[in-house]
mmCIF file of the N, C-alpha and C atoms, coordinates in Angstrom:
data_MODEL
# 
_entry.id   MODEL 
# 
loop_
_atom_site.group_PDB 
_atom_site.id 
_atom_site.type_symbol 
_atom_site.label_atom_id 
_atom_site.label_alt_id 
_atom_site.label_comp_id 
_atom_site.label_asym_id 
_atom_site.label_entity_id 
_atom_site.label_seq_id 
_atom_site.pdbx_PDB_ins_code 
_atom_site.Cartn_x 
_atom_site.Cartn_y 
_atom_site.Cartn_z 
_atom_site.occupancy 
_atom_site.B_iso_or_equiv 
_atom_site.pdbx_formal_charge 
_atom_site.auth_seq_id 
_atom_site.auth_comp_id 
_atom_site.auth_asym_id 
_atom_site.auth_atom_id 
_atom_site.pdbx_PDB_model_num 
ATOM 1   N N  . MET A 1 1  ? 111.980 44.566 162.295 1.00 0.00 ? 1  MET A N  1 
ATOM 2   C CA . MET A 1 1  ? 112.562 43.780 161.254 1.00 0.00 ? 1  MET A CA 1 
ATOM 3   C C  . MET A 1 1  ? 113.734 42.852 161.985 1.00 0.00 ? 1  MET A C  1 
ATOM 4   N N  . ASN A 1 2  ? 113.230 41.916 162.635 1.00 0.00 ? 2  ASN A N  1 
ATOM 5   C CA . ASN A 1 2  ? 114.126 40.940 163.381 1.00 0.00 ? 2  ASN A CA 1 
ATOM 6   C C  . ASN A 1 2  ? 114.624 39.769 162.516 1.00 0.00 ? 2  ASN A C  1 
ATOM 7   N N  . TYR A 1 3  ? 114.213 39.772 161.287 1.00 0.00 ? 3  TYR A N  1 
ATOM 8   C CA . TYR A 1 3  ? 114.508 38.719 160.345 1.00 0.00 ? 3  TYR A CA 1 
ATOM 9   C C  . TYR A 1 3  ? 115.578 38.896 159.501 1.00 0.00 ? 3  TYR A C  1 
ATOM 10  N N  . LEU A 1 4  ? 116.355 39.875 159.752 1.00 0.00 ? 4  LEU A N  1 
ATOM 11  C CA . LEU A 1 4  ? 117.612 40.049 158.909 1.00 0.00 ? 4  LEU A CA 1 
ATOM 12  C C  . LEU A 1 4  ? 118.693 39.327 159.434 1.00 0.00 ? 4  LEU A C  1 
ATOM 13  N N  . TYR A 1 5  ? 119.350 38.531 158.597 1.00 0.00 ? 5  TYR A N  1 
ATOM 14  C CA . TYR A 1 5  ? 120.271 37.619 159.039 1.00 0.00 ? 5  TYR A CA 1 
ATOM 15  C C  . TYR A 1 5  ? 121.799 37.873 158.297 1.00 0.00 ? 5  TYR A C  1 
ATOM 16  N N  . ARG A 1 6  ? 122.752 37.909 159.071 1.00 0.00 ? 6  ARG A N  1 
ATOM 17  C CA . ARG A 1 6  ? 123.987 38.117 158.503 1.00 0.00 ? 6  ARG A CA 1 
ATOM 18  C C  . ARG A 1 6  ? 124.375 36.927 157.645 1.00 0.00 ? 6  ARG A C  1 
ATOM 19  N N  . TRP A 1 7  ? 125.136 37.357 156.486 1.00 0.00 ? 7  TRP A N  1 
ATOM 20  C CA . TRP A 1 7  ? 125.541 36.405 155.572 1.00 0.00 ? 7  TRP A CA 1 
ATOM 21  C C  . TRP A 1 7  ? 126.916 36.147 155.754 1.00 0.00 ? 7  TRP A C  1 
ATOM 22  N N  . PHE A 1 8  ? 127.358 34.705 156.109 1.00 0.00 ? 8  PHE A N  1 
ATOM 23  C CA . PHE A 1 8  ? 128.637 34.434 156.308 1.00 0.00 ? 8  PHE A CA 1 
ATOM 24  C C  . PHE A 1 8  ? 129.428 35.501 157.199 1.00 0.00 ? 8  PHE A C  1 
ATOM 25  N N  . GLN A 1 9  ? 128.766 35.934 158.445 1.00 0.00 ? 9  GLN A N  1 
ATOM 26  C CA . GLN A 1 9  ? 129.461 36.690 159.259 1.00 0.00 ? 9  GLN A CA 1 
ATOM 27  C C  . GLN A 1 9  ? 129.854 38.114 158.529 1.00 0.00 ? 9  GLN A C  1 
ATOM 28  N N  . SER A 1 10 ? 129.563 38.491 157.552 1.00 0.00 ? 10 SER A N  1 
ATOM 29  C CA . SER A 1 10 ? 129.826 39.601 157.030 1.00 0.00 ? 10 SER A CA 1 
ATOM 30  C C  . SER A 1 10 ? 129.122 40.766 157.633 1.00 0.00 ? 10 SER A C  1 
ATOM 31  N N  . PRO A 1 11 ? 129.745 41.853 158.067 1.00 0.00 ? 11 PRO A N  1 
ATOM 32  C CA . PRO A 1 11 ? 129.019 42.834 158.899 1.00 0.00 ? 11 PRO A CA 1 
ATOM 33  C C  . PRO A 1 11 ? 128.088 43.620 157.868 1.00 0.00 ? 11 PRO A C  1 
ATOM 34  N N  . LYS A 1 12 ? 128.186 43.668 156.644 1.00 0.00 ? 12 LYS A N  1 
ATOM 35  C CA . LYS A 1 12 ? 127.446 44.624 155.875 1.00 0.00 ? 12 LYS A CA 1 
ATOM 36  C C  . LYS A 1 12 ? 126.432 43.728 154.692 1.00 0.00 ? 12 LYS A C  1 
ATOM 37  N N  . VAL A 1 13 ? 126.593 42.459 154.854 1.00 0.00 ? 13 VAL A N  1 
ATOM 38  C CA . VAL A 1 13 ? 125.769 41.741 153.904 1.00 0.00 ? 13 VAL A CA 1 
ATOM 39  C C  . VAL A 1 13 ? 124.733 40.837 154.733 1.00 0.00 ? 13 VAL A C  1 
ATOM 40  N N  . TYR A 1 14 ? 123.473 41.118 154.363 1.00 0.00 ? 14 TYR A N  1 
ATOM 41  C CA . TYR A 1 14 ? 122.480 40.314 155.226 1.00 0.00 ? 14 TYR A CA 1 
ATOM 42  C C  . TYR A 1 14 ? 121.424 39.768 154.226 1.00 0.00 ? 14 TYR A C  1 
ATOM 43  N N  . ILE A 1 15 ? 120.585 38.820 154.848 1.00 0.00 ? 15 ILE A N  1 
ATOM 44  C CA . ILE A 1 15 ? 119.585 38.090 154.020 1.00 0.00 ? 15 ILE A CA 1 
ATOM 45  C C  . ILE A 1 15 ? 118.329 38.447 154.649 1.00 0.00 ? 15 ILE A C  1 
ATOM 46  N N  . LEU A 1 16 ? 117.311 38.664 153.923 1.00 0.00 ? 16 LEU A N  1 
ATOM 47  C CA . LEU A 1 16 ? 115.914 39.093 154.249 1.00 0.00 ? 16 LEU A CA 1 
ATOM 48  C C  . LEU A 1 16 ? 115.088 37.751 153.782 1.00 0.00 ? 16 LEU A C  1 
ATOM 49  N N  . PRO A 1 17 ? 114.711 36.875 154.620 1.00 0.00 ? 17 PRO A N  1 
ATOM 50  C CA . PRO A 1 17 ? 113.920 35.791 154.174 1.00 0.00 ? 17 PRO A CA 1 
ATOM 51  C C  . PRO A 1 17 ? 112.383 36.276 154.195 1.00 0.00 ? 17 PRO A C  1 
ATOM 52  N N  . LEU A 1 18 ? 111.587 35.985 153.247 1.00 0.00 ? 18 LEU A N  1 
ATOM 53  C CA . LEU A 1 18 ? 110.235 36.371 153.230 1.00 0.00 ? 18 LEU A CA 1 
ATOM 54  C C  . LEU A 1 18 ? 109.438 35.129 153.291 1.00 0.00 ? 18 LEU A C  1 
ATOM 55  N N  . ILE A 1 19 ? 108.469 34.949 154.233 1.00 0.00 ? 19 ILE A N  1 
ATOM 56  C CA . ILE A 1 19 ? 107.744 33.879 154.434 1.00 0.00 ? 19 ILE A CA 1 
ATOM 57  C C  . ILE A 1 19 ? 106.261 34.190 154.551 1.00 0.00 ? 19 ILE A C  1 
ATOM 58  N N  . GLY A 1 20 ? 105.398 33.394 153.749 1.00 0.00 ? 20 GLY A N  1 
ATOM 59  C CA . GLY A 1 20 ? 103.996 33.634 153.632 1.00 0.00 ? 20 GLY A CA 1 
ATOM 60  C C  . GLY A 1 20 ? 103.538 34.639 152.703 1.00 0.00 ? 20 GLY A C  1 
ATOM 61  N N  . GLU A 1 21 ? 102.291 35.109 152.791 1.00 0.00 ? 21 GLU A N  1 
ATOM 62  C CA . GLU A 1 21 ? 101.645 35.888 151.807 1.00 0.00 ? 21 GLU A CA 1 
ATOM 63  C C  . GLU A 1 21 ? 102.297 37.372 151.979 1.00 0.00 ? 21 GLU A C  1 
ATOM 64  N N  . VAL A 1 22 ? 102.464 38.050 150.888 1.00 0.00 ? 22 VAL A N  1 
ATOM 65  C CA . VAL A 1 22 ? 102.669 39.384 150.745 1.00 0.00 ? 22 VAL A CA 1 
ATOM 66  C C  . VAL A 1 22 ? 101.554 40.177 150.343 1.00 0.00 ? 22 VAL A C  1 
ATOM 67  N N  . ASP A 1 23 ? 100.834 40.896 151.133 1.00 0.00 ? 23 ASP A N  1 
ATOM 68  C CA . ASP A 1 23 ? 99.795  41.737 150.822 1.00 0.00 ? 23 ASP A CA 1 
ATOM 69  C C  . ASP A 1 23 ? 100.137 43.140 150.848 1.00 0.00 ? 23 ASP A C  1 
ATOM 70  N N  . PRO A 1 24 ? 99.435  44.122 150.299 1.00 0.00 ? 24 PRO A N  1 
ATOM 71  C CA . PRO A 1 24 ? 99.835  45.582 150.181 1.00 0.00 ? 24 PRO A CA 1 
ATOM 72  C C  . PRO A 1 24 ? 100.318 46.169 151.522 1.00 0.00 ? 24 PRO A C  1 
ATOM 73  N N  . GLU A 1 25 ? 99.553  45.802 152.598 1.00 0.00 ? 25 GLU A N  1 
ATOM 74  C CA . GLU A 1 25 ? 99.884  46.356 153.945 1.00 0.00 ? 25 GLU A CA 1 
ATOM 75  C C  . GLU A 1 25 ? 101.279 45.886 154.308 1.00 0.00 ? 25 GLU A C  1 
ATOM 76  N N  . ARG A 1 26 ? 101.427 44.584 154.149 1.00 0.00 ? 26 ARG A N  1 
ATOM 77  C CA . ARG A 1 26 ? 102.738 43.842 154.551 1.00 0.00 ? 26 ARG A CA 1 
ATOM 78  C C  . ARG A 1 26 ? 103.902 44.494 153.546 1.00 0.00 ? 26 ARG A C  1 
ATOM 79  N N  . ALA A 1 27 ? 103.716 44.631 152.405 1.00 0.00 ? 27 ALA A N  1 
ATOM 80  C CA . ALA A 1 27 ? 104.658 45.249 151.323 1.00 0.00 ? 27 ALA A CA 1 
ATOM 81  C C  . ALA A 1 27 ? 104.897 46.688 151.770 1.00 0.00 ? 27 ALA A C  1 
ATOM 82  N N  . THR A 1 28 ? 104.064 47.477 152.130 1.00 0.00 ? 28 THR A N  1 
ATOM 83  C CA . THR A 1 28 ? 104.450 48.920 152.615 1.00 0.00 ? 28 THR A CA 1 
ATOM 84  C C  . THR A 1 28 ? 105.163 48.816 153.884 1.00 0.00 ? 28 THR A C  1 
ATOM 85  N N  . LEU A 1 29 ? 104.847 47.927 154.831 1.00 0.00 ? 29 LEU A N  1 
ATOM 86  C CA . LEU A 1 29 ? 105.691 47.952 156.202 1.00 0.00 ? 29 LEU A CA 1 
ATOM 87  C C  . LEU A 1 29 ? 107.145 47.280 155.714 1.00 0.00 ? 29 LEU A C  1 
ATOM 88  N N  . LEU A 1 30 ? 107.186 46.320 154.806 1.00 0.00 ? 30 LEU A N  1 
ATOM 89  C CA . LEU A 1 30 ? 108.489 45.879 154.429 1.00 0.00 ? 30 LEU A CA 1 
ATOM 90  C C  . LEU A 1 30 ? 109.404 46.870 153.849 1.00 0.00 ? 30 LEU A C  1 
ATOM 91  N N  . LEU A 1 31 ? 108.763 47.652 152.817 1.00 0.00 ? 31 LEU A N  1 
ATOM 92  C CA . LEU A 1 31 ? 109.461 48.807 152.354 1.00 0.00 ? 31 LEU A CA 1 
ATOM 93  C C  . LEU A 1 31 ? 110.039 49.772 153.320 1.00 0.00 ? 31 LEU A C  1 
ATOM 94  N N  . GLU A 1 32 ? 109.297 50.280 154.283 1.00 0.00 ? 32 GLU A N  1 
ATOM 95  C CA . GLU A 1 32 ? 109.566 51.091 155.239 1.00 0.00 ? 32 GLU A CA 1 
ATOM 96  C C  . GLU A 1 32 ? 110.708 50.557 156.216 1.00 0.00 ? 32 GLU A C  1 
ATOM 97  N N  . GLU A 1 33 ? 110.411 49.425 156.755 1.00 0.00 ? 33 GLU A N  1 
ATOM 98  C CA . GLU A 1 33 ? 111.302 48.817 157.711 1.00 0.00 ? 33 GLU A CA 1 
ATOM 99  C C  . GLU A 1 33 ? 112.712 48.534 157.000 1.00 0.00 ? 33 GLU A C  1 
ATOM 100 N N  . THR A 1 34 ? 112.604 47.872 155.876 1.00 0.00 ? 34 THR A N  1 
ATOM 101 C CA . THR A 1 34 ? 113.885 47.531 155.170 1.00 0.00 ? 34 THR A CA 1 
ATOM 102 C C  . THR A 1 34 ? 114.867 48.570 154.985 1.00 0.00 ? 34 THR A C  1 
ATOM 103 N N  . LEU A 1 35 ? 114.271 49.770 154.449 1.00 0.00 ? 35 LEU A N  1 
ATOM 104 C CA . LEU A 1 35 ? 115.069 50.877 154.113 1.00 0.00 ? 35 LEU A CA 1 
ATOM 105 C C  . LEU A 1 35 ? 115.632 51.592 155.515 1.00 0.00 ? 35 LEU A C  1 
ATOM 106 N N  . LYS A 1 36 ? 114.837 51.519 156.523 1.00 0.00 ? 36 LYS A N  1 
ATOM 107 C CA . LYS A 1 36 ? 115.250 52.003 157.942 1.00 0.00 ? 36 LYS A CA 1 
ATOM 108 C C  . LYS A 1 36 ? 116.495 51.055 158.403 1.00 0.00 ? 36 LYS A C  1 
ATOM 109 N N  . LYS A 1 37 ? 116.214 49.769 158.382 1.00 0.00 ? 37 LYS A N  1 
ATOM 110 C CA . LYS A 1 37 ? 117.188 48.847 158.784 1.00 0.00 ? 37 LYS A CA 1 
ATOM 111 C C  . LYS A 1 37 ? 118.452 48.774 157.918 1.00 0.00 ? 37 LYS A C  1 
ATOM 112 N N  . ALA A 1 38 ? 118.460 49.011 156.771 1.00 0.00 ? 38 ALA A N  1 
ATOM 113 C CA . ALA A 1 38 ? 119.639 48.810 155.788 1.00 0.00 ? 38 ALA A CA 1 
ATOM 114 C C  . ALA A 1 38 ? 120.268 50.184 156.199 1.00 0.00 ? 38 ALA A C  1 
ATOM 115 N N  . ASN A 1 39 ? 119.706 51.347 156.362 1.00 0.00 ? 39 ASN A N  1 
ATOM 116 C CA . ASN A 1 39 ? 120.303 52.564 156.613 1.00 0.00 ? 39 ASN A CA 1 
ATOM 117 C C  . ASN A 1 39 ? 121.215 52.498 158.145 1.00 0.00 ? 39 ASN A C  1 
ATOM 118 N N  . GLU A 1 40 ? 120.270 51.835 159.062 1.00 0.00 ? 40 GLU A N  1 
ATOM 119 C CA . GLU A 1 40 ? 120.842 51.883 160.274 1.00 0.00 ? 40 GLU A CA 1 
ATOM 120 C C  . GLU A 1 40 ? 122.048 50.794 160.527 1.00 0.00 ? 40 GLU A C  1 
ATOM 121 N N  . LEU A 1 41 ? 122.009 49.825 159.677 1.00 0.00 ? 41 LEU A N  1 
ATOM 122 C CA . LEU A 1 41 ? 123.051 48.723 159.698 1.00 0.00 ? 41 LEU A CA 1 
ATOM 123 C C  . LEU A 1 41 ? 124.333 49.058 158.704 1.00 0.00 ? 41 LEU A C  1 
ATOM 124 N N  . LYS A 1 42 ? 123.974 50.098 157.862 1.00 0.00 ? 42 LYS A N  1 
ATOM 125 C CA . LYS A 1 42 ? 124.956 50.451 156.963 1.00 0.00 ? 42 LYS A CA 1 
ATOM 126 C C  . LYS A 1 42 ? 125.331 49.329 155.958 1.00 0.00 ? 42 LYS A C  1 
ATOM 127 N N  . LEU A 1 43 ? 124.327 48.649 155.532 1.00 0.00 ? 43 LEU A N  1 
ATOM 128 C CA . LEU A 1 43 ? 124.378 47.560 154.797 1.00 0.00 ? 43 LEU A CA 1 
ATOM 129 C C  . LEU A 1 43 ? 125.035 47.941 153.246 1.00 0.00 ? 43 LEU A C  1 
ATOM 130 N N  . SER A 1 44 ? 125.812 46.833 152.809 1.00 0.00 ? 44 SER A N  1 
ATOM 131 C CA . SER A 1 44 ? 126.345 47.064 151.339 1.00 0.00 ? 44 SER A CA 1 
ATOM 132 C C  . SER A 1 44 ? 125.590 46.175 150.448 1.00 0.00 ? 44 SER A C  1 
ATOM 133 N N  . HIS A 1 45 ? 124.911 45.107 150.930 1.00 0.00 ? 45 HIS A N  1 
ATOM 134 C CA . HIS A 1 45 ? 124.100 44.219 150.136 1.00 0.00 ? 45 HIS A CA 1 
ATOM 135 C C  . HIS A 1 45 ? 123.195 43.544 150.971 1.00 0.00 ? 45 HIS A C  1 
ATOM 136 N N  . LEU A 1 46 ? 121.995 43.424 150.243 1.00 0.00 ? 46 LEU A N  1 
ATOM 137 C CA . LEU A 1 46 ? 120.811 42.802 150.891 1.00 0.00 ? 46 LEU A CA 1 
ATOM 138 C C  . LEU A 1 46 ? 120.272 41.757 149.955 1.00 0.00 ? 46 LEU A C  1 
ATOM 139 N N  . LEU A 1 47 ? 120.196 40.397 150.427 1.00 0.00 ? 47 LEU A N  1 
ATOM 140 C CA . LEU A 1 47 ? 119.710 39.279 149.646 1.00 0.00 ? 47 LEU A CA 1 
ATOM 141 C C  . LEU A 1 47 ? 118.194 39.081 149.996 1.00 0.00 ? 47 LEU A C  1 
ATOM 142 N N  . PHE A 1 48 ? 117.486 38.986 149.118 1.00 0.00 ? 48 PHE A N  1 
ATOM 143 C CA . PHE A 1 48 ? 116.000 38.611 149.469 1.00 0.00 ? 48 PHE A CA 1 
ATOM 144 C C  . PHE A 1 48 ? 115.851 37.119 149.143 1.00 0.00 ? 48 PHE A C  1 
ATOM 145 N N  . ASP A 1 49 ? 115.304 36.293 150.220 1.00 0.00 ? 49 ASP A N  1 
ATOM 146 C CA . ASP A 1 49 ? 115.063 34.928 149.979 1.00 0.00 ? 49 ASP A CA 1 
ATOM 147 C C  . ASP A 1 49 ? 113.536 34.812 149.947 1.00 0.00 ? 49 ASP A C  1 
ATOM 148 N N  . LEU A 1 50 ? 113.128 34.655 148.718 1.00 0.00 ? 50 LEU A N  1 
ATOM 149 C CA . LEU A 1 50 ? 111.642 34.542 148.336 1.00 0.00 ? 50 LEU A CA 1 
ATOM 150 C C  . LEU A 1 50 ? 111.168 33.091 148.295 1.00 0.00 ? 50 LEU A C  1 
ATOM 151 N N  . SER A 1 51 ? 111.987 32.078 148.820 1.00 0.00 ? 51 SER A N  1 
ATOM 152 C CA . SER A 1 51 ? 111.732 30.731 148.785 1.00 0.00 ? 51 SER A CA 1 
ATOM 153 C C  . SER A 1 51 ? 110.415 30.342 149.749 1.00 0.00 ? 51 SER A C  1 
ATOM 154 N N  . GLY A 1 52 ? 110.117 31.297 150.613 1.00 0.00 ? 52 GLY A N  1 
ATOM 155 C CA . GLY A 1 52 ? 108.987 30.970 151.603 1.00 0.00 ? 52 GLY A CA 1 
ATOM 156 C C  . GLY A 1 52 ? 107.757 31.755 151.151 1.00 0.00 ? 52 GLY A C  1 
ATOM 157 N N  . VAL A 1 53 ? 107.800 32.463 149.893 1.00 0.00 ? 53 VAL A N  1 
ATOM 158 C CA . VAL A 1 53 ? 106.469 32.950 149.339 1.00 0.00 ? 53 VAL A CA 1 
ATOM 159 C C  . VAL A 1 53 ? 105.976 32.088 148.260 1.00 0.00 ? 53 VAL A C  1 
ATOM 160 N N  . MET A 1 54 ? 104.807 31.594 148.582 1.00 0.00 ? 54 MET A N  1 
ATOM 161 C CA . MET A 1 54 ? 104.306 30.623 147.784 1.00 0.00 ? 54 MET A CA 1 
ATOM 162 C C  . MET A 1 54 ? 103.846 31.203 146.348 1.00 0.00 ? 54 MET A C  1 
ATOM 163 N N  . ILE A 1 55 ? 103.384 32.376 146.314 1.00 0.00 ? 55 ILE A N  1 
ATOM 164 C CA . ILE A 1 55 ? 103.030 33.075 144.890 1.00 0.00 ? 55 ILE A CA 1 
ATOM 165 C C  . ILE A 1 55 ? 103.774 34.250 144.830 1.00 0.00 ? 55 ILE A C  1 
ATOM 166 N N  . VAL A 1 56 ? 104.579 34.445 143.789 1.00 0.00 ? 56 VAL A N  1 
ATOM 167 C CA . VAL A 1 56 ? 105.332 35.893 143.504 1.00 0.00 ? 56 VAL A CA 1 
ATOM 168 C C  . VAL A 1 56 ? 104.659 36.238 142.368 1.00 0.00 ? 56 VAL A C  1 
ATOM 169 N N  . ASP A 1 57 ? 103.492 37.063 142.699 1.00 0.00 ? 57 ASP A N  1 
ATOM 170 C CA . ASP A 1 57 ? 102.659 37.629 141.581 1.00 0.00 ? 57 ASP A CA 1 
ATOM 171 C C  . ASP A 1 57 ? 103.276 39.088 141.302 1.00 0.00 ? 57 ASP A C  1 
ATOM 172 N N  . THR A 1 58 ? 102.659 39.719 140.432 1.00 0.00 ? 58 THR A N  1 
ATOM 173 C CA . THR A 1 58 ? 103.145 41.001 139.940 1.00 0.00 ? 58 THR A CA 1 
ATOM 174 C C  . THR A 1 58 ? 103.244 41.958 141.042 1.00 0.00 ? 58 THR A C  1 
ATOM 175 N N  . MET A 1 59 ? 102.221 41.959 142.028 1.00 0.00 ? 59 MET A N  1 
ATOM 176 C CA . MET A 1 59 ? 102.230 42.943 143.026 1.00 0.00 ? 59 MET A CA 1 
ATOM 177 C C  . MET A 1 59 ? 103.522 42.639 143.999 1.00 0.00 ? 59 MET A C  1 
ATOM 178 N N  . VAL A 1 60 ? 103.716 41.398 144.291 1.00 0.00 ? 60 VAL A N  1 
ATOM 179 C CA . VAL A 1 60 ? 105.015 41.038 145.181 1.00 0.00 ? 60 VAL A CA 1 
ATOM 180 C C  . VAL A 1 60 ? 106.200 41.487 144.354 1.00 0.00 ? 60 VAL A C  1 
ATOM 181 N N  . ALA A 1 61 ? 106.276 41.153 143.078 1.00 0.00 ? 61 ALA A N  1 
ATOM 182 C CA . ALA A 1 61 ? 107.372 41.537 142.288 1.00 0.00 ? 61 ALA A CA 1 
ATOM 183 C C  . ALA A 1 61 ? 107.597 43.095 142.252 1.00 0.00 ? 61 ALA A C  1 
ATOM 184 N N  . HIS A 1 62 ? 106.594 43.789 141.961 1.00 0.00 ? 62 HIS A N  1 
ATOM 185 C CA . HIS A 1 62 ? 106.520 45.215 141.946 1.00 0.00 ? 62 HIS A CA 1 
ATOM 186 C C  . HIS A 1 62 ? 107.176 45.815 143.372 1.00 0.00 ? 62 HIS A C  1 
ATOM 187 N N  . GLN A 1 63 ? 106.593 45.274 144.443 1.00 0.00 ? 63 GLN A N  1 
ATOM 188 C CA . GLN A 1 63 ? 107.162 45.758 145.734 1.00 0.00 ? 63 GLN A CA 1 
ATOM 189 C C  . GLN A 1 63 ? 108.594 45.354 145.870 1.00 0.00 ? 63 GLN A C  1 
ATOM 190 N N  . ILE A 1 64 ? 109.089 44.515 145.465 1.00 0.00 ? 64 ILE A N  1 
ATOM 191 C CA . ILE A 1 64 ? 110.525 44.145 145.614 1.00 0.00 ? 64 ILE A CA 1 
ATOM 192 C C  . ILE A 1 64 ? 111.259 45.071 144.774 1.00 0.00 ? 64 ILE A C  1 
ATOM 193 N N  . PHE A 1 65 ? 110.856 45.330 143.659 1.00 0.00 ? 65 PHE A N  1 
ATOM 194 C CA . PHE A 1 65 ? 111.467 46.155 142.863 1.00 0.00 ? 65 PHE A CA 1 
ATOM 195 C C  . PHE A 1 65 ? 111.525 47.574 143.367 1.00 0.00 ? 65 PHE A C  1 
ATOM 196 N N  . LYS A 1 66 ? 110.422 47.970 143.971 1.00 0.00 ? 66 LYS A N  1 
ATOM 197 C CA . LYS A 1 66 ? 110.319 49.312 144.708 1.00 0.00 ? 66 LYS A CA 1 
ATOM 198 C C  . LYS A 1 66 ? 111.393 49.414 145.842 1.00 0.00 ? 66 LYS A C  1 
ATOM 199 N N  . ILE A 1 67 ? 111.606 48.410 146.600 1.00 0.00 ? 67 ILE A N  1 
ATOM 200 C CA . ILE A 1 67 ? 112.549 48.256 147.557 1.00 0.00 ? 67 ILE A CA 1 
ATOM 201 C C  . ILE A 1 67 ? 114.034 48.384 147.084 1.00 0.00 ? 67 ILE A C  1 
ATOM 202 N N  . VAL A 1 68 ? 114.166 47.640 145.805 1.00 0.00 ? 68 VAL A N  1 
ATOM 203 C CA . VAL A 1 68 ? 115.591 47.591 145.297 1.00 0.00 ? 68 VAL A CA 1 
ATOM 204 C C  . VAL A 1 68 ? 115.848 49.012 144.803 1.00 0.00 ? 68 VAL A C  1 
ATOM 205 N N  . ASP A 1 69 ? 114.897 49.659 143.969 1.00 0.00 ? 69 ASP A N  1 
ATOM 206 C CA . ASP A 1 69 ? 115.020 51.057 143.614 1.00 0.00 ? 69 ASP A CA 1 
ATOM 207 C C  . ASP A 1 69 ? 115.290 52.024 144.776 1.00 0.00 ? 69 ASP A C  1 
ATOM 208 N N  . ALA A 1 70 ? 114.558 51.918 145.958 1.00 0.00 ? 70 ALA A N  1 
ATOM 209 C CA . ALA A 1 70 ? 115.051 52.829 146.881 1.00 0.00 ? 70 ALA A CA 1 
ATOM 210 C C  . ALA A 1 70 ? 116.295 52.560 147.626 1.00 0.00 ? 70 ALA A C  1 
ATOM 211 N N  . LEU A 1 71 ? 116.657 51.331 147.769 1.00 0.00 ? 71 LEU A N  1 
ATOM 212 C CA . LEU A 1 71 ? 117.948 51.000 148.215 1.00 0.00 ? 71 LEU A CA 1 
ATOM 213 C C  . LEU A 1 71 ? 119.106 51.648 147.342 1.00 0.00 ? 71 LEU A C  1 
ATOM 214 N N  . GLY A 1 72 ? 118.764 51.275 146.045 1.00 0.00 ? 72 GLY A N  1 
ATOM 215 C CA . GLY A 1 72 ? 119.778 52.005 145.100 1.00 0.00 ? 72 GLY A CA 1 
ATOM 216 C C  . GLY A 1 72 ? 120.003 53.543 145.365 1.00 0.00 ? 72 GLY A C  1 
ATOM 217 N N  . LEU A 1 73 ? 118.898 54.140 145.674 1.00 0.00 ? 73 LEU A N  1 
ATOM 218 C CA . LEU A 1 73 ? 118.937 55.506 145.796 1.00 0.00 ? 73 LEU A CA 1 
ATOM 219 C C  . LEU A 1 73 ? 119.813 55.879 147.137 1.00 0.00 ? 73 LEU A C  1 
ATOM 220 N N  . LEU A 1 74 ? 119.484 54.879 148.198 1.00 0.00 ? 74 LEU A N  1 
ATOM 221 C CA . LEU A 1 74 ? 120.394 55.013 149.502 1.00 0.00 ? 74 LEU A CA 1 
ATOM 222 C C  . LEU A 1 74 ? 121.815 54.768 149.240 1.00 0.00 ? 74 LEU A C  1 
ATOM 223 N N  . TRP A 1 75 ? 122.019 53.741 148.435 1.00 0.00 ? 75 TRP A N  1 
ATOM 224 C CA . TRP A 1 75 ? 123.542 53.251 148.294 1.00 0.00 ? 75 TRP A CA 1 
ATOM 225 C C  . TRP A 1 75 ? 124.167 54.006 147.058 1.00 0.00 ? 75 TRP A C  1 
ATOM 226 N N  . GLY A 1 76 ? 123.454 54.502 146.262 1.00 0.00 ? 76 GLY A N  1 
ATOM 227 C CA . GLY A 1 76 ? 123.856 55.052 145.142 1.00 0.00 ? 76 GLY A CA 1 
ATOM 228 C C  . GLY A 1 76 ? 124.155 54.017 143.832 1.00 0.00 ? 76 GLY A C  1 
ATOM 229 N N  . LYS A 1 77 ? 123.655 52.909 144.001 1.00 0.00 ? 77 LYS A N  1 
ATOM 230 C CA . LYS A 1 77 ? 123.764 51.809 143.180 1.00 0.00 ? 77 LYS A CA 1 
ATOM 231 C C  . LYS A 1 77 ? 122.660 50.705 143.440 1.00 0.00 ? 77 LYS A C  1 
ATOM 232 N N  . ASN A 1 78 ? 122.389 49.827 142.438 1.00 0.00 ? 78 ASN A N  1 
ATOM 233 C CA . ASN A 1 78 ? 121.703 48.595 142.834 1.00 0.00 ? 78 ASN A CA 1 
ATOM 234 C C  . ASN A 1 78 ? 121.911 47.695 141.866 1.00 0.00 ? 78 ASN A C  1 
ATOM 235 N N  . ASN A 1 79 ? 121.779 46.375 142.410 1.00 0.00 ? 79 ASN A N  1 
ATOM 236 C CA . ASN A 1 79 ? 122.149 45.258 141.342 1.00 0.00 ? 79 ASN A CA 1 
ATOM 237 C C  . ASN A 1 79 ? 121.151 44.068 141.656 1.00 0.00 ? 79 ASN A C  1 
ATOM 238 N N  . ILE A 1 80 ? 120.538 43.535 140.657 1.00 0.00 ? 80 ILE A N  1 
ATOM 239 C CA . ILE A 1 80 ? 119.449 42.555 140.928 1.00 0.00 ? 80 ILE A CA 1 
ATOM 240 C C  . ILE A 1 80 ? 120.135 41.182 140.336 1.00 0.00 ? 80 ILE A C  1 
ATOM 241 N N  . ASN A 1 81 ? 120.260 40.134 141.079 1.00 0.00 ? 81 ASN A N  1 
ATOM 242 C CA . ASN A 1 81 ? 120.528 38.950 140.686 1.00 0.00 ? 81 ASN A CA 1 
ATOM 243 C C  . ASN A 1 81 ? 119.599 37.894 141.028 1.00 0.00 ? 81 ASN A C  1 
ATOM 244 N N  . TRP A 1 82 ? 119.066 37.053 140.122 1.00 0.00 ? 82 TRP A N  1 
ATOM 245 C CA . TRP A 1 82 ? 118.119 36.007 140.512 1.00 0.00 ? 82 TRP A CA 1 
ATOM 246 C C  . TRP A 1 82 ? 118.783 34.757 140.456 1.00 0.00 ? 82 TRP A C  1 
ATOM 247 N N  . TYR A 1 83 ? 118.516 33.950 141.522 1.00 0.00 ? 83 TYR A N  1 
ATOM 248 C CA . TYR A 1 83 ? 119.090 32.557 141.785 1.00 0.00 ? 83 TYR A CA 1 
ATOM 249 C C  . TYR A 1 83 ? 117.738 31.739 141.790 1.00 0.00 ? 83 TYR A C  1 
ATOM 250 N N  . PRO A 1 84 ? 117.504 30.968 140.910 1.00 0.00 ? 84 PRO A N  1 
ATOM 251 C CA . PRO A 1 84 ? 116.278 30.032 140.962 1.00 0.00 ? 84 PRO A CA 1 
ATOM 252 C C  . PRO A 1 84 ? 116.527 28.924 142.057 1.00 0.00 ? 84 PRO A C  1 
ATOM 253 N N  . ALA A 1 85 ? 115.529 28.589 142.689 1.00 0.00 ? 85 ALA A N  1 
ATOM 254 C CA . ALA A 1 85 ? 115.407 27.497 143.778 1.00 0.00 ? 85 ALA A CA 1 
ATOM 255 C C  . ALA A 1 85 ? 115.538 26.294 142.933 1.00 0.00 ? 85 ALA A C  1 
# 
């Protein structure tokens, strides 16, 4: 997961840009690697940039919510904010 970028040089806030198609295999990998990296970096916030995903269908949205729920368990909280492009 070399695509995590720090947000404004904050050591605990990162952006995860998603580009291309998110199929079930990639979504599973995304879930596993995101949780591993979030724990390793001791993140406090993770921003998903979905502007590179052409179609955000129900499967993609469901996978994002699974990651958010899992991060909520890891951090003891979760917060979802949507910023339309």
